[in-house]
N, C-alpha and C positions, 0 to 999 in steps of 0.2 A: 419638664415631661423629658424620658429619657430616649435615646434615640429609637431606640427597638418600637416606641409608639409609632416611627413614621411608616412603618411596613405595611404594604396594602395587603391585607388578609381577606379572609373569604368570613370571617368574624366580626371586622371592620364596615361591616354592609348590612345594613337591613334588608329583609325580603323583599322582593321586587313583586310586584302584584302583575296577573299576568291579565286582568282585566280586557276585554275587550275596546279598542278605544275608540271614540265617537265617530261616525260615516265622513263627518267634515275633516275632520283632523288625520283621517286615513288617506284621504283622498288630497289632501297637503302636503301629506308624506310621500304619497307616491309624485308629486308631481316634480319635487324637488328630490327623489332617489337619483334618476343621471346624474344633474350635478354633482352631488356628495360621490356617485363611483368616481366619476370623471377627477373631479379635484386630488381627492383619495389618493388615485392611482397616480398623477401626477406625483402628490406628495412624499408617497411613498418610494419615489426614484428620487427623490432631492434626500430623504432621510437616509436614503440606504448610501448615496453617495457622503453624504455628511460623515455617515460612521466609517467609512474606509478613507474619510478624508482624517478621521480621530485617529484611528488606528496607525498610522504612518506620523500623525503628529500628539500624540497625548496632552499635550500641554497647551493647545491649541481652544482658548475658550470660544473664538467667536463657533468654529466645530460643533461644541458643546450647545451652546445657544443655537445652531440652526435645529439641532434635532430633538432639542428640549421643546421648542417654537411647538416644531411639529405635534410633538406627544400631546402638550397642552392643548393646540387648538382641535387636533384629532378629540379627544378627549370632550371637549365642549361642543363639537358638531355631531359629536355620533351621540352624547347624550340627549341632544336637542331631536333630531330625529330619530331616537328611541331604539337605537342599534346596541341593547347593552351591552353584550360581549366586549365589543370594540371599544368601549368606552371601559369596563372592566381591564383589557388590553392595555389602553395607552394609560390608563391610572397607575398600573405597576412600574408600566415604562418609565412613567412621569417620576415614581419617586426614585428609582434608580437614577436618571438623570440628575434629579436632584442633590443626590449624593455626591456627584461627581463636579457640579455646581459650584457646592459647597466647600468640596476638597475634602470631606470624609470619606471619600472611596476612589481609588488610583484608578487611570485605565489598563483595562489589565487584556492579556488574551481570553480571559472567562468571561470578563465584561463586554467585549467587542462582539464574541459567540453569542451571548444573550441579546444584544441588539440586535443583532443582526436575523436572530432567528423570530423574535420576537417581531421584526418587520415582516418574516416571512405568514407568520403566522396571521397578521393583520391584510396582507395580501389573502392569504386562506379565507379569509374573513368577509373581505368586500365583492372576494367572487363569488360568495357562497348567496351573498344579498343580493347580488346580479340574477343568480340561477333560480334561486328559491323565495322570492317576496313574502309571503305566506307562513316563512318559518318560524315556530314559536315555542322549540324545546330549549331544555334545559342548557345550562354552559357547556360550549364543547369541551374534550378534553384539552384540548390544545392551546387554549387562556389558560386551563389550572394547569398544563404542564408550564409556561411561561410565570404564572404566580409564583410556583414551588421554586422553579430557577432562579429568578430574580430573589425572593425574600429567602433562599439559603445563601445567594452574593452578598445579601445586605447583613445577615448574621455572618459572614466567616470573616475573621481580623483582615484589615486592609495589609497585605503584602508589604506596602510601604512603610506599615509601622505609626501612620497617622491616625494619631487619636480620635474620635467621635466625636465632633462637636455640633450644635442648631447650626443648621441653612439658616443663609441669610433668609429674611423674613418669616423665621419663626417656623415649627413643625408642618410638615405636609396633611391638611386634614384628609381624612378616611373620604372616599368616595361615596357620594349621596348619589341613590337613584335618580332617574331622569324622570321628569315630571311623566312622559308619557313614554308607556312601551308598549311600541308598534310591533316591533321586530326582534326578538331574538334567537341570535343563529346559533343553530345545534349541527349535531353529527350530520356530516352530508357527504355521499360520495365526491372523493378528492377532484378537485380538476384542476384545469393551467392556471398559470399564476393570471394575476388582475392585470398583470403590468403587459401579459403576452395575449390577451383576448385580441379577437377579433376588432381591428380598429377603424375599417373602413366607415363606420356608423355616423364619424366626424372625424372634422378636419380644422384643427386652429389657422384661423386666415388672416392677415393682418387687414386695418381697415384701409389703406393705400390701395390695395388691390380690388378691394371691394366697388371702392371709389370709382377706382379704374374702369371696372366692371359698367357700374351705372351710368360715366360720364360715354362710354360707347355704347350702349344700348341706345342711349337719347341721340348721339350721332346717327346709328343706322335708323332710326326713326326718321327721324329730319332727312334724311338723305331717301328713305323709300317713300315718304309723301311727296317728296322734290321730285321724283321717278315715276311716280304714278302722274302723278300733275302735267308734266310731259308728254306720255304716252298719251294721256287724253286729248292732248291739244297738237299732237304730231303732225308739224308740217316737217317739207323737205329741207327748209332751214334749220329743223332744232334736233338735227338727227345728230349731229353733233354734239348740243345740249346731252343727249339720251348718253352718246358714250359717255361724253364726263363723269355722269352721275351715277354711270355705272362702273367706273374704275374709282371713283370715291369710295361706292360702297366695298368694292374688292378688298381695297385698302382696311376698310373698315371690320371689316370679317374679319381678314389677315389678322389683325390688333387684338379681337375680339378670343380669335382662338389662342393667339399666344395667350394672352391675359386669362383666359380662363385654367388653362394648361400651368399656368404659373401658380391658380388656388391650391392644385394639386401637386405642388414642389414642396419639399419640407425637409428640415435639416438631416444631415444621418450623425447627429447629436443624439437622436431617439435610438438612432440602430445602436450606436457604440456603448450607450451609457448602462447596457446589461453585462457587460464586459467584464468591466474590473469586478465585481464580485463574484462573477463565473469563473474568473481566471484564477482570485483567492483562494476560493473553496475547491478546486480541483488542484492544483495543484499542492495543497494540505493532504486531499484525498492521495498522491501519489507519491509523498514524502521528499518534493521541491519546492523550492521559492521560486518566485515570480512574480515581478508587477508587469503592469501594461501601460505601454505610451497612446496616448490618443493625440491625433494629428488631423486639422481639415476636415473637424467638426462641424463647420457652417456650410459645406459642401453643401448645396441641396439635388434632391434625386424625386423624380414622381413616387409617391407614397405606394404604390402599387409595386414598384421595383424593390422600397424597401422592405415591405411586407413579405415578397417572396425571397430577397436574398439574405435574411437573416438566418435559414439555416443552414445555407453551406459558409456561413460565415465564423457559424457556432462550430461547425465540424473541423475547419481549418485550424480553429482555435485551440480548440481540444486536441488535435494532432499534433500542434504545434508544444502545446505542456505533455503530452505524452510522448512522444517520439523527438520531438526537436531538442528540448532543453534537458540537460543533466542535471543529475542532483547532485548538491552543494558537493562533494566531494570531489566529482568528478570536472566538475568548472575548476577546483581550484586546483587541481592537478594539472589541467589544462591554462592554466593561468588567468582563469578567467574570474568575475564577481561569482560571490555563492550565488546572488540572486539575480536567478533568471530575465531577461525583457521578451516581450509578447507585445510587437507593434502595431496597432490601424492605423491604416491612414489612406486620404480621401479627398482627390483632387480632381478640378474637371481642366478639361482637356478640350476645347473645339466641341462638337458636338457628343462626348462621352466624357464619364465618370469612371475615374479606376480607383479601386477600392485594394490597399496592400493589404496583406498578412505576413509579416516578418517576421523571425526570432534570431538570438541570437546563441541559437544552440551547437550541435553537434554535425547539423546538415545532413543532405541524402548521402545516403552510401552508396555510390555509384556502382561500384563492381558488387555489392549482392544484390541490388533491382536487377543488374545483367542478368545474372548467374540465375537469379530466380526467371524471368522471364524468359530465358534460354529451356528452362528445364520446363516452360508449360508450354512448348512450343512458340513462345511469341515473338521470340528473335533468332532469327538462321543461323546454323553452326560458325558458318565462315561471315557472317555480316559484320562489320563496325560501326555501330551505330552511334549519331552525335552524342553529346550528353544532351539535348534539347528530347531529340526520340525516347533515350533510355531514362528520363524522370518524368515522360509521361505516358511512361506504361501503369505508372501508379495508379492511373485514373481507368484501367481496364478491368472488367466487373471481375471480383474474385480474386482480384492482386493485393498479395501481402505476403510480405518480408518477416512478419512476426512468427515467431518460433514457437509462444503459448497464445491464448486464445484470454484477455481480461476482460471486465467488464467495459472499458472503455474500447479495445483495438482487438484485431488481428483476426477479424474473420474475413476481410475483405472485403468489407461495405462499406460504404461511406464517400469514399475518391470519385468512384465513378457516377452516384446521386451526383454530387458538387458541380461535375462537370456536367452533366445532365442540366442539372436544376440551372445554372450559370447561361448552358444553350438557349435554353428555354426560352429565357430573358432576351437573346438575339445578344451575347454576351460571351467572353471568349476568356479562357484563363491561361495562364503560362505561369511556367518555374524558371528559377534560377536559385540555386544552392552553390556552396563552396562548404567543400569539408573541413570543418572544425571552425566555421564563422556564422554559420548559419542557411534558411533559407527563403527567400520570399517566392509569394503567390501574388500575381499578379492578376485582377479582374477589371477587365474593360465592360464597361454596360452604355446601353444608352440612355441620353439624359432624360427622356421620356417613350414610352411603351405605343402611346396615340399620331404622334405627329413625327412626319418625317421629311428630309428635304431630300430629292430624287434625280439620279441623272434618268428620261425614259429610252428604254432601247428598243430596236429593232432587230429582230431577228424570223425571215421568211413575214408571214404575215402575224406573228404575235408580237405582242409589245408587253419588257419587262420594265420596273424599274430598280435602279441599283444603287444603294445606300452614298448621294456625294461625300460623305466623312470616308468612307472606303478607296476613293479615286485618287491617285496618282495622277494620270495624264491620259491621255488616249492622242495614239498616234498610227498612220498607217506603215502599215507592214511594208518595207522594200522586198525586192525579188531575190530570192536566195537567203532571204533570212531566218525561215521557218525552216526546219530538221525535223527529221521522223528520227527517235531512237527507242529502242527496244519493242518493237512493234506498233503501237496505238498512239503511244505519247509521243509527242509533238513538244517540241522547245523553239523560241524565238531570241533571238538577238537584236537587242536594241541601244545602239549605241554603247557595246563591248559588252554590255550585260548578259546574261542566259538566263532567260526564265520559262517556266512551265508555261505550253498553251491549253487554253479549256476551249473547244469548239460550244460555243454555248445551245448551238440545235442540236447533238449530236447526246448532250446531256439530259436534255427534255425529251428526245425524239421530233423534233420538228427539222421540215426540210426548210435551210437558210436560202435565201434568195441566189449563193453560188459558193462554191468549193474552192474557189481560188483567194488564199489570205490576202493577196494585191490589191483585190475591190472589195475587200470588207474594212471592219476598223478594229485598230486593238484597243482594248483598254488594259488599263495595269491599274492592278488595283493591290490592297496591300492587309494580309491579313497575317497576326502573331510574330510582325516586323519581320513576314516574308514577302516578298513579291511577287505576282500569277500576273498573268494577259488572258484577256476574256475577248475570243472573238464573235463579232456581233455584224449584223448587216448595216448597221448606222444607228447616230443618233437624234435623236427627236424632240431635244430641248430639257428644261428643268420645270421640275415640278413639286409643291409641298403637295405631298397626299395624307392623307388618315390612315391608318395602319389597321386592317382589322385580322383576326387572329383567324387561320385555318382549323386550327383544333377542335374548338367549339363546332365546327357545324360540318367537317369534313376528316381530317385528321392529319397530323404531319407528315409534310414533305420533306425531304431531305434537300438543302440548299436554299428553299423558301422559308424567309421569314411572316408573309402574311400576304394579305391580299389587297389592292384598293382598287376603287372605280374612280377612273382618269374625268378629265372636264368633259369630254366627248362621250361619257357612257359607258365606255368601252370595262371592262374589267381586266387588273392586270394583275401579275405575280410580283411581289417584294422578293428580290433577291436578298440571299442569306450569303456573304465571301466565304465564313468558315465553311458552313454544308456545300457551298460548291467545288471549293478544294478537297474536303473529304470523301464527297461525291464522286470529286475526278481519278481521286487517287483509290479508291474503292473499284471504279472501273477501270485501272489504268491507264488513262490521259493525263494525269499528273504523278 
């Protein structure tokens, strides 16, 4: 048989019947549909990673095998489920990969493009199956385009000049119609990629974590039974036993809470996996060359945080490609490699997660940003702001230094949204840039949005919770250490260091027990590597609290991260250090 007979063509397939399937078969199909969608979505991510690896190392046989196994497995599973369009697409994909495995087709840029485009079509088909389970229309145009593209590649002479030969194992058989034709994906309204769909419905949990939860639940049941028996037979001598059981139950509840939260923790690998393809396509569209470096992919973060931080990271990476990296000619002229680098790095320090997005491009143009800031009235004519304050101007709404508006940027929309979204998660974002060397954005996020170790503070008759991770120390103010500057602003000198002083009572309109700083307590906190002092009436102890959002039932409050219920039943506000500092600046207190 000649190599031309290996091609996947429409004529090689017999007409597929669209007779209704038996009810019991359709029920079985519906039962396994969610599992098929979940597994295919995960495999598509692995397929795309394998194709990108193949682009970097065209001779890597293992990478070829990975993507071939995906196509082969998907063709079988989709045929069994009756998803004929997916089976067709997987079949033509398998044909191309078989040629590559046999050495009769080399890995070129066109081949990589066809493989990635096929993956995009498969995502679209999976997404449509998820959205419209009863679609039985004709084959989609997207699948037809994949067939035409791949068949055109197989017809074209190989650029390497390698003569065609029969692949190992004989020629590729034409795609047989599946035994059951339950669902055929047809034209539908475009929807977001299957990998970007709302993933809150399922979390993959290790058996060890589940076992830990089961054991803790058993311990709680046992302790509760013991406590109930003790209360029923309570005598004066049994109070100590009751107190001991309550302490044991408290430990078990705390461990159970930690274990439940651990179930929600997922690695940032799922977040980082989308960027290699994104950077490749974006750099190509703007005439640049770039690679992605990923580090700290095993770092775990609350799933809800990962879902909400994806868009800000996407925008930062887009800016790094569009604004940060030079074109190949510019990089060579600057003595740099023609291929630029964008790095994403995740790490955990204490109770916080740090995600950094950096590039080795031209860096931020300080003078240009400052000039635009003065033109927009954001910087006073005689003011000499620090680099940090100048760079922070790019987070102002509507601020842009671009001379022209493109499809990617130039409207001054985006960076302000990035900052707002990060702060909505209780995080902060900082910039460091060096001209000619590149820019780094560092995002600091809480490990989880649900639980917090806090210090309970008292101001007048109100109590507040301050995150422990933000506290450096607490001191008693010495007489003469507090000074007023510029009207309402105050500073305090602690061991030779001058810090801005914020009176917490004044910020929230609460009457403090005393106005004399020496009779209160000064809590030193850190935000964006800057220290600030908070004046409170006293400390009431440390407590682990569950945070509830105010946005849902009330509104966003400056300086407040949420609310919680304390052990005595009182509702307390959980303070946001970054918000407090911003609130103090806006009111002239800091």
